[in-house]
VOTORKE-36322 format. One line per 2 residues: number of its first residue (from 0); their letters; for each residue x, y, z of N, C-alpha, C. Coordinates in pm, whole numbers, plus 50000, padded with zeros to 5 digits. Example, Ala and Ser with C-alpha at 12.3 -4.5 7.8 and 13.67 -1.06 7.14 Angstrom:
<minus>
0 = AS = 51319,49431,50780,51230,49550,50780,51320,49670,50780 ~ 51285,49775,50708,51367,49894,50714,51290,50003,50787
</minus>
This chain:
<minus>
0 = MM = 26997,60518,24167,26852,60520,24147,26788,60389,24195 ~ 26852,60278,24157,26800,60148,24197,26802,60133,24350
2 = EL = 26909,60183,24410,26921,60175,24555,26812,60256,24623 ~ 26782,60374,24570,26676,60459,24625,26540,60393,24610
4 = AR = 26516,60333,24492,26389,60265,24468,26372,60146,24564 ~ 26481,60073,24586,26475,59959,24678,26444,60004,24820
6 = KY = 26506,60115,24861,26483,60167,24995,26337,60206,25015 ~ 26280,60276,24917,26140,60319,24930,26044,60201,24919
8 = FW = 26083,60099,24842,25999,59979,24834,25986,59913,24970 ~ 26099,59894,25040,26095,59829,25170,26023,59914,25273
10 = RA = 26037,60046,25263,25965,60134,25355,25815,60127,25331 ~ 25775,60124,25204,25633,60115,25171,25575,59981,25217
12 = LF = 25651,59874,25195,25606,59742,25239,25592,59738,25391 ~ 25687,59797,25461,25680,59803,25607,25555,59878,25652
14 = AV = 25525,59989,25587,25406,60068,25623,25278,59988,25599 ~ 25272,59915,25488,25153,59834,25457,25134,59725,25562
16 = IM = 25244,59656,25597,25236,59549,25697,25188,59605,25831 ~ 25243,59718,25870,25206,59776,26000,25060,59824,26000
18 = AA = 25015,59877,25887,24876,59921,25878,24781,59802,25890 ~ 24814,59693,25819,24732,59572,25827,24732,59516,25969
20 = AA = 24848,59518,26033,24859,59467,26170,24782,59555,26268 ~ 24779,59685,26243,24704,59776,26331,24554,59742,26327
22 = YA = 24503,59716,26206,24361,59679,26195,24336,59542,26257 ~ 24431,59449,26235,24418,59316,26295,24420,59325,26448
24 = TF = 24500,59417,26500,24506,59437,26645,24374,59488,26699 ~ 24313,59580,26622,24180,59630,26660,24079,59515,26665
26 = LR = 24081,59429,26561,23989,59315,26559,24013,59222,26678 ~ 24142,59200,26709,24173,59106,26817,24123,59158,26952
28 = FW = 24150,59284,26984,24119,59332,27117,23978,59391,27129 ~ 23913,59411,27016,23774,59456,27020,23678,59339,27005
30 = GG = 23708,59250,26910,23618,59138,26883,23659,59007,26946 ~ 23782,58998,26998,23827,58875,27062,23894,58779,26964
32 = LG = 23934,58664,27015,24004,58565,26934,23916,58508,26823 ~ 23787,58495,26850,23696,58439,26749,23685,58526,26625
34 = AS = 23690,58657,26644,23676,58749,26531,23806,58766,26454 ~ 23919,58738,26517,24047,58770,26456,24132,58648,26420
36 = TN = 24086,58528,26454,24163,58407,26425,24072,58295,26375 ~ 24135,58189,26327,24063,58067,26290,24079,57960,26398
38 = LS = 24107,58003,26519,24120,57911,26632,23982,57873,26684 ~ 23977,57765,26759,23851,57718,26817,23881,57638,26942
40 = DR = 23778,57592,27012,23798,57509,27130,23864,57376,27093 ~ 23840,57328,26973,23900,57202,26928,24044,57222,26882
42 = FP = 24077,57344,26841,24214,57373,26797,24253,57511,26849 ~ 24294,57520,26976,24315,57650,27040,24450,57715,27015
44 = WG = 24548,57639,26965,24681,57694,26938,24706,57695,26788 ~ 24751,57810,26738,24778,57821,26595,24907,57893,26566
46 = LW = 24902,57985,26472,25022,58055,26426,25089,58135,26537 ~ 25010,58201,26620,25069,58288,26722,25147,58211,26827
48 = IG = 25112,58085,26852,25191,58001,26942,25296,57925,26864 ~ 25254,57860,26755,25345,57777,26678,25464,57852,26621
50 = FD = 25438,57968,26560,25548,58044,26501,25601,58151,26595 ~ 25512,58239,26642,25557,58355,26718,25625,58316,26849
52 = VL = 25582,58207,26912,25640,58169,27041,25740,58054,27024 ~ 25695,57938,26976,25785,57824,26966,25903,57852,26873
54 = CG = 25873,57909,26757,25983,57943,26665,26060,58065,26715 ~ 25987,58164,26768,26052,58287,26812,26156,58263,26921
56 = VG = 26121,58179,27019,26215,58148,27127,26336,58073,27072 ~ 26312,57978,26981,26423,57903,26922,26513,57989,26836
58 = LA = 26453,58079,26757,26533,58165,26669,26616,58266,26749 ~ 26579,58288,26874,26655,58381,26959,26761,58310,27042
60 = AG = 26786,58182,27012,26878,58103,27094,27025,58139,27074 ~ 27055,58223,26974,27193,58262,26952,27253,58337,27070
62 = GF = 27168,58404,27148,27218,58481,27262,27290,58394,27363 ~ 27223,58288,27410,27288,58205,27511,27395,58116,27450
64 = TL = 27380,58075,27323,27479,57990,27258,27613,58062,27244 ~ 27609,58183,27188,27734,58257,27165,27791,58314,27294
66 = AA = 27703,58358,27386,27751,58411,27514,27825,58302,27592 ~ 27770,58181,27592,27837,58070,27661,27969,58035,27592
68 = TV = 27970,58038,27460,28091,58004,27385,28206,58097,27419 ~ 28176,58227,27427,28282,58327,27449,28316,58343,27596
70 = HI = 28215,58359,27682,28241,58397,27820,28259,58278,27915 ~ 28203,58163,27881,28217,58047,27968,28325,57952,27916
72 = FN = 28316,57919,27786,28415,57830,27727,28539,57904,27678 ~ 28535,58038,27687,28652,58123,27661,28707,58107,27519
74 = IK = 28617,58088,27422,28659,58081,27282,28644,58223,27225 ~ 28748,58303,27239,28742,58445,27211,28725,58477,27062
76 = SY = 28754,58382,26974,28743,58411,26830,28599,58442,26790 ~ 28501,58400,26872,28360,58427,26840,28311,58560,26896
78 = RP = 28400,58633,26960,28361,58759,27025,28294,58860,26931 ~ 28338,58874,26806,28276,58976,26718,28126,58957,26694
80 = VV = 28074,58836,26714,27932,58813,26684,27847,58803,26810 ~ 27907,58823,26928,27830,58807,27052,27727,58917,27069
82 = RP = 27768,59042,27055,27673,59153,27076,27555,59148,26979 ~ 27577,59130,26849,27461,59117,26759,27371,58999,26796
84 = AI = 27431,58888,26841,27351,58772,26879,27267,58803,27003 ~ 27324,58873,27099,27249,58909,27220,27137,59007,27187
86 = LT = 27166,59103,27099,27061,59196,27057,26947,59122,26988 ~ 26982,59029,26898,26880,58949,26829,26796,58871,26930
88 = AF = 26862,58811,27029,26791,58733,27130,26700,58822,27215 ~ 26751,58937,27256,26673,59029,27339,26547,59075,27266
90 = LG = 26563,59116,27140,26448,59157,27061,26352,59040,27040 ~ 26410,58921,27018,26326,58802,26997,26237,58774,27115
92 = YL = 26294,58781,27235,26214,58751,27355,26112,58860,27383 ~ 26148,58985,27360,26050,59093,27377,25932,59074,27283
94 = LV = 25961,59034,27159,25854,59016,27061,25773,58889,27090 ~ 25834,58790,27153,25758,58673,27198,25654,58714,27302
96 = VV = 25692,58804,27392,25598,58854,27492,25484,58930,27423 ~ 25517,59009,27320,25413,59079,27244,25318,58979,27180
98 = AL = 25373,58872,27122,25289,58771,27059,25197,58704,27160 ~ 25248,58680,27281,25165,58620,27385,25048,58709,27423
100 = LY = 25068,58840,27419,24959,58932,27451,24845,58917,27352 ~ 24878,58883,27228,24773,58860,27127,24703,58726,27150
102 = DL = 24779,58624,27187,24723,58490,27193,24646,58462,27322 ~ 24685,58524,27433,24617,58499,27559,24474,58551,27554
104 = GH = 24381,58471,27608,24243,58514,27610,24224,58639,27695 ~ 24299,58648,27804,24297,58766,27891,24440,58819,27901
106 = PY = 24485,58896,27802,24626,58939,27800,24667,59023,27919 ~ 24571,59089,27984,24605,59173,28099,24640,59088,28221
108 = RI = 24628,58955,28208,24666,58867,28318,24803,58802,28295 ~ 24879,58852,28202,25007,58790,28169,25102,58789,28288
110 = WH = 25081,58879,28383,25168,58887,28500,25130,58788,28610 ~ 25017,58718,28597,24968,58631,28704,25067,58523,28747
112 = PI = 25140,58457,28654,25234,58353,28700,25342,58405,28795 ~ 25366,58535,28793,25469,58591,28881,25430,58576,29028
114 = IM = 25300,58588,29055,25256,58581,29195,25166,58461,29223 ~ 25108,58401,29118,25020,58284,29136,25096,58160,29091
116 = WN = 25169,58098,29181,25260,57991,29147,25188,57857,29130 ~ 25231,57785,29029,25186,57647,29007,25307,57566,28963
118 = PR = 25394,57530,29056,25522,57466,29020,25509,57332,28951 ~ 25390,57273,28946,25372,57146,28876,25344,57167,28726
120 = SV = 25327,57291,28686,25293,57321,28547,25417,57354,28466 ~ 25429,57291,28349,25539,57323,28258,25527,57466,28209
122 = MF = 25404,57511,28185,25382,57649,28140,25431,57749,28245 ~ 25411,57716,28371,25459,57803,28478,25610,57817,28471
124 = EV = 25679,57703,28453,25826,57705,28444,25871,57783,28322 ~ 25805,57763,28208,25842,57836,28086,25819,57985,28106
126 = GW = 25704,58021,28164,25672,58162,28186,25775,58231,28274 ~ 25814,58165,28384,25912,58224,28474,26049,58233,28407
128 = CV = 26089,58127,28336,26221,58128,28271,26228,58235,28163 ~ 26122,58250,28084,26122,58352,27979,26129,58491,28042
130 = TL = 26054,58513,28149,26057,58642,28218,26197,58673,28271 ~ 26256,58576,28339,26389,58597,28397,26496,58609,28288
132 = YT = 26484,58527,28183,26587,58532,28079,26578,58661,27998 ~ 26459,58714,27979,26446,58844,27913,26515,58951,27995
134 = TV = 26502,58943,28128,26572,59036,28217,26723,59019,28204 ~ 26769,58894,28198,26911,58866,28184,26963,58922,28051
136 = LF = 26888,58904,27944,26929,58958,27814,26939,59111,27817 ~ 26847,59175,27889,26855,59320,27907,26986,59358,27975
138 = LE = 27023,59283,28080,27147,59311,28152,27269,59281,28065 ~ 27260,59178,27981,27372,59146,27893,27392,59252,27786
140 = FL = 27282,59313,27743,27292,59415,27638,27318,59554,27695 ~ 27290,59573,27824,27304,59704,27886,27443,59767,27869
142 = PV = 27554,59691,27876,27685,59753,27856,27700,59825,27722 ~ 27628,59780,27620,27634,59847,27490,27578,59989,27503
144 = VL = 27468,60003,27576,27407,60134,27598,27497,60220,27686 ~ 27551,60161,27792,27640,60236,27882,27765,60283,27809
146 = EK = 27815,60199,27719,27933,60237,27640,27901,60354,27548 ~ 27781,60352,27491,27740,60460,27400,27738,60594,27473
148 = FR = 27686,60595,27596,27672,60720,27671,27789,60744,27766 ~ 27896,60666,27750,28020,60683,27826,27998,60685,27978
150 = MR = 27913,60596,28024,27888,60585,28169,27987,60482,28224 ~ 28109,60526,28245,28220,60434,28270,28207,60358,28403
152 = TA = 28163,60426,28507,28151,60359,28636,28049,60246,28630 ~ 27931,60276,28576,27827,60174,28561,27874,60062,28468
154 = LR = 27951,60098,28365,28001,59999,28271,28098,59903,28340 ~ 28185,59954,28427,28278,59868,28499,28202,59772,28591
156 = IM = 28097,59821,28655,28017,59735,28743,27952,59623,28663 ~ 27894,59658,28549,27826,59558,28465,27925,59455,28411
158 = KA = 28044,59501,28371,28143,59407,28319,28192,59312,28428 ~ 28199,59362,28552,28240,59275,28663,28136,59167,28690
160 = AT = 28010,59197,28659,27901,59101,28683,27869,59017,28561 ~ 27947,59031,28454,27915,58965,28327,27906,58814,28341
162 = LP = 28005,58751,28400,28009,58604,28404,27891,58545,28482 ~ 27858,58595,28602,27740,58541,28671,27611,58560,28590
164 = II = 27599,58674,28523,27480,58699,28442,27473,58600,28326 ~ 27587,58577,28260,27591,58483,28148,27555,58342,28194
166 = IA = 27610,58300,28306,27581,58166,28359,27432,58152,28391 ~ 27374,58255,28454,27230,58253,28483,27149,58244,28354
168 = GV = 27192,58318,28252,27121,58316,28124,27126,58180,28058 ~ 27242,58115,28061,27255,57982,28001,27166,57881,28073
170 = IL = 27164,57886,28205,27080,57793,28282,26933,57815,28250 ~ 26889,57940,28252,26748,57971,28226,26709,57933,28084
172 = ST = 26794,57966,27988,26762,57936,27849,26757,57786,27825 ~ 26851,57712,27885,26850,57566,27871,26720,57508,27926
174 = LH = 26675,57560,28039,26553,57509,28102,26432,57529,28012 ~ 26412,57652,27963,26286,57673,27891,26294,57633,27744
176 = QS = 26414,57629,27683,26422,57576,27546,26378,57430,27544 ~ 26418,57355,27644,26377,57215,27650,26232,57201,27699
178 = SL = 26191,57289,27790,26055,57280,27844,25948,57309,27740 ~ 25982,57385,27637,25885,57406,27529,25847,57272,27465
180 = GS = 25945,57180,27458,25914,57045,27410,25833,56966,27511 ~ 25860,56992,27640,25787,56920,27745,25638,56951,27744
182 = LF = 25600,57066,27689,25458,57102,27681,25377,56995,27608 ~ 25442,56926,27512,25370,56832,27427,25380,56688,27476
184 = LI = 25453,56664,27585,25466,56528,27636,25335,56474,27692 ~ 25245,56564,27731,25119,56520,27793,25016,56478,27690
186 = MP = 25049,56482,27561,24951,56447,27458,25002,56339,27363 ~ 25045,56223,27417,25095,56116,27329,24989,56060,27235
188 = NK = 24863,56072,27273,24756,56021,27188,24698,56126,27094 ~ 24748,56249,27105,24700,56357,27019,24803,56400,26916
190 = LH = 24929,56409,26958,25035,56449,26867,25076,56329,26781 ~ 25091,56352,26652,25124,56244,26557,25255,56176,26599
192 = PL = 25263,56042,26580,25385,55968,26621,25513,56016,26554 ~ 25504,56081,26440,25625,56133,26376,25690,56245,26458
194 = WW = 25611,56305,26548,25665,56417,26627,25658,56395,26778 ~ 25562,56314,26825,25560,56289,26969,25669,56189,27004
196 = TP = 25747,56223,27103,25851,56136,27155,25890,56182,27294 ~ 25928,56090,27382,25975,56132,27515,26105,56213,27506
198 = LL = 26169,56214,27388,26291,56291,27369,26264,56435,27323 ~ 26138,56475,27316,26105,56609,27267,26183,56721,27339
200 = PV = 26193,56720,27472,26271,56827,27537,26416,56832,27490 ~ 26479,56715,27474,26617,56710,27430,26628,56758,27285
202 = LF = 26538,56714,27201,26540,56754,27060,26515,56903,27043 ~ 26425,56959,27124,26399,57102,27119,26524,57180,27157
204 = FI = 26596,57132,27259,26716,57203,27303,26826,57196,27197 ~ 26850,57078,27143,26956,57063,27043,26926,57146,26919
206 = SA = 26802,57143,26873,26766,57220,26754,26776,57370,26782 ~ 26751,57412,26907,26764,57554,26942,26909,57599,26937
208 = VA = 27001,57514,26984,27143,57547,26978,27188,57564,26833 ~ 27146,57471,26747,27180,57480,26605,27119,57605,26542
210 = TG = 26995,57635,26579,26928,57753,26524,26996,57881,26569 ~ 27048,57883,26691,27122,58000,26737,27241,58029,26647
212 = LA = 27314,57926,26608,27427,57943,26516,27380,57990,26379 ~ 27273,57927,26329,27221,57962,26196,27173,58107,26193
214 = MT = 27104,58151,26300,27057,58289,26304,27172,58388,26314 ~ 27280,58350,26383,27397,58437,26392,27460,58456,26255
216 = IF = 27470,58349,26178,27524,58358,26042,27432,58444,25955 ~ 27301,58421,25967,27203,58497,25889,27211,58645,25921
218 = ES = 27220,58676,26050,27230,58817,26092,27361,58880,26046 ~ 27470,58806,26053,27600,58859,26012,27600,58892,25864
220 = WH = 27541,58806,25785,27532,58829,25641,27457,58958,25610 ~ 27337,58972,25669,27254,59089,25638,27312,59217,25698
222 = SA = 27378,59206,25813,27443,59324,25871,27556,59372,25782 ~ 27632,59278,25725,27740,59315,25634,27686,59386,25511
224 = KA = 27573,59337,25462,27510,59400,25345,27454,59539,25378 ~ 27383,59547,25491,27311,59670,25524,27403,59782,25569
226 = FG = 27509,59748,25643,27593,59851,25703,27731,59861,25640 ~ 27756,59781,25536,27885,59786,25469,28000,59751,25562
228 = RH = 27973,59664,25660,28074,59628,25759,28147,59501,25719 ~ 28248,59469,25796,28326,59348,25772,28239,59224,25795
230 = LE = 28254,59129,25707,28193,58997,25728,28300,58905,25784 ~ 28280,58859,25907,28377,58770,25970,28363,58632,25905
232 = YD = 28417,58619,25783,28384,58500,25705,28455,58374,25754 ~ 28577,58387,25802,28643,58270,25861,28564,58218,25980
234 = LV = 28507,58312,26056,28424,58276,26170,28295,58209,26124 ~ 28236,58261,26016,28116,58202,25958,28143,58059,25915
236 = CR = 28258,58035,25852,28293,57900,25808,28301,57803,25925 ~ 28360,57848,26035,28369,57762,26152,28231,57733,26210
238 = MT = 28144,57833,26212,28010,57812,26265,27929,57716,26179 ~ 27946,57723,26046,27873,57629,25959,27919,57486,25983
240 = RV = 28048,57467,26011,28098,57332,26039,28036,57279,26168 ~ 28030,57364,26271,27967,57323,26396,27819,57296,26375
242 = LA = 27753,57379,26295,27611,57361,26265,27587,57226,26198 ~ 27676,57186,26108,27662,57057,26040,27673,56941,26140
244 = VI = 27766,56951,26234,27785,56845,26333,27661,56834,26424 ~ 27611,56948,26472,27494,56946,26560,27372,56892,26486
246 = TA = 27357,56930,26358,27246,56879,26278,27255,56729,26261 ~ 27376,56678,26240,27395,56534,26225,27354,56461,26354
248 = IY = 27391,56517,26469,27352,56458,26597,27200,56460,26612 ~ 27140,56574,26577,26995,56589,26590,26921,56490,26502
250 = LT = 26958,56480,26375,26889,56390,26282,26912,56244,26319 ~ 27031,56211,26366,27058,56074,26409,26967,56036,26525
252 = MR = 26953,56126,26622,26864,56100,26735,26720,56087,26689 ~ 26678,56173,26596,26541,56167,26545,26511,56030,26486
254 = FM = 26596,55983,26397,26567,55858,26325,26587,55735,26414 ~ 26682,55740,26505,26695,55629,26600,26570,55619,26688
256 = DL = 26518,55732,26730,26397,55733,26813,26277,55685,26733 ~ 26262,55735,26610,26150,55692,26525,26155,55541,26499
258 = SH = 26275,55490,26476,26290,55348,26452,26260,55267,26578 ~ 26307,55314,26691,26284,55243,26817,26136,55237,26852
260 = RG = 26062,55344,26824,25919,55347,26857,25832,55288,26746 ~ 25892,55251,26633,25815,55197,26522,25733,55302,26449
262 = AL = 25769,55429,26468,25690,55538,26409,25719,55557,26262 ~ 25830,55502,26212,25861,55518,26069,25754,55453,25982
264 = AT = 25683,55353,26036,25578,55285,25959,25465,55380,25923 ~ 25447,55488,26001,25338,55583,25972,25364,55662,25844
266 = LN = 25488,55656,25791,25516,55724,25665,25444,55659,25549 ~ 25397,55535,25568,25321,55467,25463,25174,55505,25465
268 = EP = 25132,55575,25569,24991,55615,25578,24966,55739,25494 ~ 24850,55748,25429,24818,55869,25351,24794,55988,25442
270 = GI = 24818,56105,25390,24796,56227,25468,24908,56325,25450 ~ 24882,56446,25495,24981,56554,25478,25100,56538,25572
272 = ER = 25082,56460,25678,25188,56450,25780,25319,56397,25720 ~ 25312,56293,25639,25436,56237,25586,25508,56333,25493
274 = WM = 25431,56417,25421,25493,56514,25332,25558,56627,25411 ~ 25493,56670,25516,25551,56776,25598,25673,56726,25675
276 = FG = 25669,56600,25717,25786,56542,25782,25902,56535,25684 ~ 25874,56488,25562,25979,56481,25460,26036,56618,25428
278 = LE = 25951,56721,25427,25997,56856,25397,26093,56906,25505 ~ 26057,56888,25632,26144,56938,25740,26279,56865,25741
280 = IL = 26276,56734,25717,26402,56658,25714,26488,56701,25596 ~ 26426,56722,25481,26500,56766,25363,26565,56902,25386
282 = LM = 26489,56994,25445,26540,57129,25467,26654,57134,25569 ~ 26666,57032,25651,26777,57026,25747,26894,56942,25694
284 = AV = 26861,56832,25625,26965,56739,25580,27049,56797,25467 ~ 26987,56870,25376,27062,56926,25262,27167,57027,25310
286 = PM = 27133,57125,25395,27239,57214,25446,27347,57141,25525 ~ 27307,57037,25598,27407,56960,25673,27511,56901,25579
288 = LM = 27465,56839,25471,27557,56781,25374,27640,56889,25306 ~ 27579,57003,25278,27652,57114,25218,27765,57163,25309
290 = FF = 27734,57178,25437,27831,57238,25530,27942,57142,25570 ~ 27925,57014,25542,28034,56920,25568,28142,56929,25460
292 = RE = 28112,56996,25349,28208,57011,25240,28284,57143,25254 ~ 28416,57135,25258,28499,57254,25273,28475,57352,25158
294 = KT = 28460,57302,25036,28440,57389,24921,28311,57469,24933 ~ 28207,57405,24983,28079,57474,25001,28090,57581,25109
296 = RR = 28159,57549,25218,28173,57645,25327,28250,57769,25284 ~ 28329,57758,25180,28408,57871,25132,28336,57951,25024
298 = HP = 28211,57915,24996,28133,57988,24896,28022,58064,24967 ~ 28031,58197,24978,27936,58275,25059,27789,58255,25022
300 = LA = 27758,58254,24893,27617,58240,24854,27564,58103,24893 ~ 27645,57999,24877,27602,57865,24916,27578,57858,25067
302 = VY = 27665,57923,25145,27649,57925,25290,27519,57995,25327 ~ 27495,58109,25265,27372,58185,25295,27248,58104,25262
304 = LG = 27245,58046,25142,27128,57967,25101,27110,57846,25192 ~ 27220,57783,25232,27211,57669,25322,27156,57708,25458
306 = VV = 27199,57823,25511,27150,57870,25641,27001,57904,25633 ~ 26959,57971,25526,26817,58002,25509,26735,57873,25502
308 = MW = 26787,57775,25430,26718,57646,25418,26706,57580,25556 ~ 26815,57586,25634,26811,57524,25767,26708,57593,25857
310 = LL = 26705,57726,25853,26608,57800,25934,26464,57765,25894 ~ 26441,57750,25765,26308,57709,25719,26275,57569,25768
312 = GF = 26377,57482,25772,26354,57348,25826,26318,57351,25973 ~ 26385,57437,26049,26354,57452,26191,26211,57502,26210
314 = VT = 26174,57605,26135,26038,57659,26144,25936,57553,26106 ~ 25964,57476,26001,25873,57370,25959,25856,57267,26070
316 = NR = 25966,57231,26137,25958,57134,26246,25870,57185,26359 ~ 25892,57308,26402,25813,57362,26514,25665,57377,26475
318 = MN = 25639,57414,26350,25499,57425,26306,25437,57286,26292 ~ 25515,57188,26255,25464,57051,26248,25425,57001,26387
320 = VS = 25510,57029,26487,25481,56986,26624,25356,57055,26677 ~ 25343,57183,26651,25235,57261,26712,25106,57265,26630
322 = VT = 25113,57235,26500,24994,57244,26415,24970,57114,26339 ~ 25058,57081,26246,25036,56966,26158,25014,56837,26237
324 = GL = 25096,56815,26339,25087,56691,26415,24963,56678,26501 ~ 24888,56786,26519,24769,56784,26604,24638,56788,26525
326 = ER = 24648,56814,26395,24526,56832,26316,24443,56703,26305 ~ 24510,56589,26283,24435,56466,26264,24355,56428,26387
328 = SS = 24416,56435,26505,24345,56396,26627,24234,56494,26662 ~ 24249,56620,26624,24145,56720,26655,24031,56718,26555
330 = GV = 24056,56660,26439,23954,56659,26335,23935,56793,26268 ~ 24035,56881,26281,24027,57017,26227,24143,57042,26133
332 = RY = 24115,57107,26020,24221,57155,25933,24237,57304,25957 ~ 24349,57340,26016,24369,57480,26055,24455,57552,25951
334 = FP = 24408,57670,25912,24491,57762,25834,24468,57901,25893 ~ 24576,57974,25922,24560,58103,25990,24480,58204,25909
336 = KW = 24403,58284,25981,24328,58394,25920,24425,58505,25880 ~ 24383,58591,25788,24472,58697,25740,24522,58784,25854
338 = SE = 24437,58804,25955,24478,58890,26067,24588,58825,26150 ~ 24585,58692,26162,24693,58622,26231,24825,58639,26156
340 = IA = 24817,58626,26023,24936,58641,25940,24989,58785,25947 ~ 24897,58882,25947,24937,59023,25951,25012,59056,26079
342 = VT = 24962,59006,26191,25029,59032,26319,25167,58968,26322 ~ 25176,58846,26273,25305,58777,26270,25405,58849,26181
344 = LA = 25363,58892,26062,25452,58966,25973,25496,59098,26037 ~ 25404,59162,26109,25438,59288,26175,25542,59267,26285
346 = II = 25531,59157,26358,25629,59127,26463,25767,59104,26401 ~ 25771,59030,26290,25898,59006,26220,25956,59137,26168
348 = AA = 25871,59217,26103,25917,59344,26047,25967,59438,26157 ~ 25896,59441,26270,25939,59525,26381,26075,59482,26434
350 = GF = 26098,59351,26439,26226,59300,26484,26340,59347,26396 ~ 26322,59337,26263,26424,59384,26169,26448,59535,26184
352 = AI = 26338,59611,26195,26349,59757,26202,26420,59802,26330 ~ 26385,59741,26443,26447,59781,26570,26594,59740,26571
354 = FR = 26625,59623,26517,26766,59581,26509,26846,59681,26427 ~ 26790,59723,26315,26861,59819,26229,26887,59951,26302
356 = LA = 26786,60000,26374,26802,60125,26449,26907,60110,26559 ~ 26901,59999,26632,26997,59976,26741,27138,59965,26686
358 = AH = 27153,59894,26574,27286,59877,26515,27341,60009,26461 ~ 27250,60097,26421,27292,60227,26366,27338,60323,26476
360 = YL = 27269,60322,26589,27295,60423,26692,27378,60372,26810 ~ 27394,60241,26823,27468,60186,26936,27588,60104,26886
362 = PV = 27693,60092,26968,27811,60014,26926,27787,59864,26936 ~ 27694,59815,26853,27659,59673,26855,27771,59588,26800
364 = FE = 27835,59636,26694,27943,59560,26633,28074,59601,26700 ~ 28098,59540,26812,28206,59578,26902,28341,59580,26832
366 = EE = 28373,59477,26757,28505,59469,26696,28527,59577,26592 ~ 28419,59618,26524,28432,59724,26425,28476,59854,26492
368 = HK = 28420,59882,26609,28455,60005,26681,28595,59997,26739 ~ 28632,59881,26789,28763,59866,26850,28874,59874,26747
370 = EE = 28845,59829,26625,28949,59824,26523,28938,59940,26425 ~ 28860,60039,26464,28841,60155,26376,28977,60221,26348
372 = GE = 29003,60250,26226,29128,60313,26188,29231,60214,26140 ~ 29209,60080,26167,29303,59980,26119,29274,59951,25972
374 = AA = 29369,59895,25905,29350,59861,25764,29250,59748,25752 ~ 29159,59761,25656,29057,59657,25636,29125,59533,25580
376 = GG = 29066,59419,25609,29115,59294,25553,29239,59243,25621 ~ 29250,59259,25752,29365,59208,25826,29363,59057,25827
378 = PG = 29459,58997,25894,29469,58852,25896,29341,58787,25945 ~ 29294,58689,25867,29177,58613,25908,29047,58684,25885
380 = RI = 29047,58802,25817,28922,58876,25797,28904,58906,25650 ~ 28780,58907,25609,28747,58940,25471,28658,59063,25477
382 = PT = 28698,59177,25417,28629,59305,25439,28486,59306,25390 ~ 28456,59247,25278,28323,59260,25221,28274,59127,25169
384 = LE = 28142,59122,25142,28085,59002,25085,28143,58972,24948 ~ 28167,59077,24872,28223,59058,24738,28362,58996,24745
386 = AA = 28441,59046,24844,28575,58988,24860,28567,58843,24905 ~ 28470,58814,24991,28451,58675,25036,28416,58586,24918
388 = GA = 28329,58638,24831,28291,58560,24714,28408,58536,24622 ~ 28494,58638,24608,28611,58624,24522,28704,58516,24576
390 = QG = 28720,58514,24712,28805,58413,24771,28743,58275,24756 ~ 28610,58266,24770,28541,58138,24754,28556,58084,24614
392 = D = 28555,58176,24514,28571,58132,24377,28714,58090,24349
</minus>
């Protein structure tokens, strides 16, 4: 009974979010940005860029991170999580394009960079890389569809082209993950010193790699819950250790840069900036310390909570760069309108719903299909979250 009630609750919530987003969409495309957002000429970028694009692209970084790990660096132990990571990335980039359609003043011109080149523009490079990488993600995920429909000849062709496609995807993703940080290099006098740095492209790339791992763990956890599938917990433990190391590198670079530029002194200034900076650092540093401890890595609930905390820290950082850090210089206090929030929630909800449908009807969890009929809980595997918790205890 409780399970049925929970299912209908989430369906009802999904319907409410989509209904609100439908009305918000009407406001956006009938009344324009002024009627549907709290944006202005003084503050033209808000939630739809800060979260839907900057965070969305970063949260989809698991695709190139895991694909490179397995197919380029040949670390085959990560193979069970590659397909879900690629699906997450593919959906993430498609939804980023949807978000851009809302934010662009003339959304019907989204195709213009394809033929109207401006190679000196960072936005041009980001636009082209996102377009090409979305195509690459489609090609990376295509074998799953071909496998489902038993199109063996096409599947052999796609598998033969896997490595060049993966290499192209890694190059493209590396370019635009860092270029998203380059967008803010032209505003050293507008972006708060706590976030403006010439290292922004490097920091954006490193944080995206870490976020790719965190999202893969997050997705694996929820997939295990939703589909009653195996949780590759030994693999999760290894990923949390790598996540801790990358976070340590990222935070070390952040504080060395802040110290070198003398920006740490701005923490003594009054304002919301120092509190938001402290929040993002706390949300990243606490999981890092947790994941460096073997005992914590062996406790499933602690791992899950740590990963959620890290993802919130990443989102806080990107929102600080795109919103909080620009408010003081613009003289505007921005808070998104309900319609902006509704569209963003609908994009997130759509991502979860489409992932669930794809995982249900397509062989997304490759290892589960390959090992079908084998005894659960083989060497190095923990069949369920409950069993993982028992081992952690």
